[in-house]
N, C-alpha and C positions, 0 to 999 in steps of 0.2 A: 155244590161247592160254594156255599155261602160264607164259609170261614176264610179268613186271611191266612195264607201260607207263606212261610219264610224259610229260605234255605240259602246256603252258601254255595256259590259257583266260582271257583278259582279265587280271585281277590275281590269279588263283588258279593253283595247280598241281593238276592232276587226276592221280590215280594209279588205274590200273585193273589188276585181276587177277581172272580168272574172272568172277564176278558181283559183285565188290566195286568200288565207285567212291568214292573219297575226294577231297574238295576241301580244299586247304589254302591260305589266303590267303598270298601271298608276303610280305606285311608282317609276318606272325607268325613266320616262320622265323628262328631264332637261329643255328643251325649245321647244316652237312652234313658228315658224316665217314663213315669206314668202321669196321667192328667185326670183329675177327678171332676172336671167340669163337663157339662153335657156336650157342648159344641167345640170344646178345646179352647185353651187360653190364647194360642197363636192364631190370629184371624186369617193370616195368609198361608196357613199350612195346607199341604196337599192331603186331602182326606181319602182314606181307603177303608172300605168296609161299610157295614150298615150301622148307622148311629142310633141304635135303640137305647132306651133309658137303662136297660139292664146290662149293657156291654161296658167293658172297661176300655181305656184308651192308653196306647203305648205311643210315646212321642220319640221320634228319631230326629235329632238335630244334626244337620250336616253343615259343611262350610257354605253351601249355596242355598239350601232349602230346609224346610221343616216338614216332616211327614207325621200324620196323625192316623194311627191304625185303630180302628174300632174292632174289638174282638171279645170273645167270651173266655178265651184262655190266655189272658194277658201275661200271666206268670210264666207259662211255657215259652211264649214268644220272646219275652224279655230275657229269659235265661238263655235261649238259643242265640239271640243277638249278642249278648254279653260274652258268651263263649266264643262266638266267631271273631269278635273284636280282640279278645285277649289271646286267642290262638295265633294271631298275626303280629 
């Protein structure tokens, strides 16, 4: 389980990676984008996943925090997140 997993549970988005589990209320999400820099543009972001040079980065900006997801299937995760947001 080295990949970052994202799913919707009620009105929250749950992000799982290794022993980490983060819940983000969907109502708190401001934007979802990608980041093409190695370590991420946002220096105070909460980093989830393995930051290899070949991984892509999905950025979730909420009202309180920024999350940087290191993943190899960024398009799938980004599409899931966008569908969860637009469904609510």
